[in-house]
C-alpha positions as CSV (number, residue, x, y, z in Angstrom):
1,M,86.5,148.2,173.2
2,P,84.5,145.2,172.0
3,L,86.2,141.5,173.0
4,I,86.3,138.4,170.3
5,K,87.2,135.0,171.2
6,C,90.5,133.8,169.4
7,V,89.9,130.8,167.3
8,E,92.7,128.7,168.7
9,C,92.9,129.1,172.4
10,S,89.1,130.3,172.9
11,R,90.4,133.4,175.3
12,E,88.6,137.1,174.9
13,I,90.9,139.6,173.6
14,S,90.7,143.0,172.3
15,D,89.6,143.5,168.5
16,K,92.3,145.8,168.0
17,A,94.9,142.9,168.6
18,Y,97.0,141.9,165.9
19,T,97.8,138.5,167.5
20,C,96.4,136.4,170.3
21,P,98.4,137.8,173.7
22,N,98.2,134.2,175.1
23,C,99.1,131.7,171.9
24,G,100.3,134.3,168.9
25,N,97.6,133.2,166.7
26,P,97.3,136.3,164.3
27,I,94.0,138.1,164.3
28,K,94.5,140.5,161.8
29,P,96.8,140.6,158.6
30,A,99.7,143.1,159.3
31,T,99.7,146.1,156.8
32,I,102.7,146.6,155.0
33,E,103.1,150.1,153.6
34,Q,103.8,150.1,149.7
35,T,106.6,152.3,148.2
36,R,104.7,154.2,145.5
37,K,104.8,153.3,141.8
38,K,106.4,156.9,141.1
39,W,109.0,156.9,143.5
40,K,110.4,153.4,142.2
41,L,110.1,154.4,138.8
42,T,111.9,157.5,139.7
43,G,114.9,155.7,141.3
44,L,115.0,153.5,138.5
45,I,115.3,156.1,135.8
46,F,118.1,157.6,138.2
47,A,119.8,154.3,138.7
48,I,120.2,153.7,134.8
49,L,121.4,157.3,134.5
50,F,124.3,156.4,137.2
51,I,125.1,153.0,135.4
52,I,125.4,155.0,131.9
53,G,127.5,157.7,133.6
54,M,129.9,154.8,134.9
55,F,130.2,153.2,131.7
56,L,130.8,156.6,129.9
57,F,133.2,157.8,132.4
58,F,135.4,154.6,132.7
59,G,135.0,153.4,128.6
60,G,136.3,157.4,128.0
61,L,139.3,156.7,130.8
62,F,140.8,153.6,129.7
63,S,140.0,153.6,126.1
64,S,143.1,154.2,123.7
65,E,142.6,157.7,122.9
66,S,141.9,160.2,125.4
67,D,138.0,161.1,125.0
68,S,137.6,163.9,127.3
69,M,134.2,164.7,126.0
70,K,132.8,160.9,127.2
71,E,134.3,161.6,130.4
72,A,133.0,164.8,131.1
73,V,129.4,163.5,129.9
74,G,130.3,160.3,132.3
75,I,130.8,162.3,135.3
76,L,127.4,164.3,134.5
77,F,125.3,161.5,134.4
78,I,126.8,159.8,137.5
79,F,126.1,163.5,139.8
80,I,122.7,163.4,138.0
81,G,122.0,159.6,138.8
82,F,123.5,159.7,142.2
83,F,121.5,163.1,143.3
84,G,118.4,161.8,141.4
85,L,118.7,158.4,143.5
86,M,119.0,160.2,147.1
87,Y,116.3,162.5,145.7
88,S,113.9,159.3,144.9
89,R,114.9,157.4,148.3
90,I,114.4,160.8,150.6
91,G,110.6,161.3,148.5
92,A,109.9,157.6,149.2
93,W,110.5,158.3,152.8
94,W,108.6,161.2,153.0
95,S,105.7,159.9,151.5
96,N,105.3,157.0,153.5
97,G,106.1,159.0,156.8
């Protein structure tokens, strides 16, 4: 474990440290794991399906004539969208560890 000098306080610190323990100066940039684009796109598609389902369901529910087909398709889209969103969230969590 080689030691390096902090540029702020000139104390010797480990090269594996992210910040200087003495002054707090950042030594290495912190890495942030990015969610893969695949999971972001999957979540977006299912969120759109969920929103369309909500419009269809409530549009059929509050229309002047009863449109049970629109309500049924809306409920189907809501379920597909909701469980798809859960799938994409779990998939993003699982792939990022």
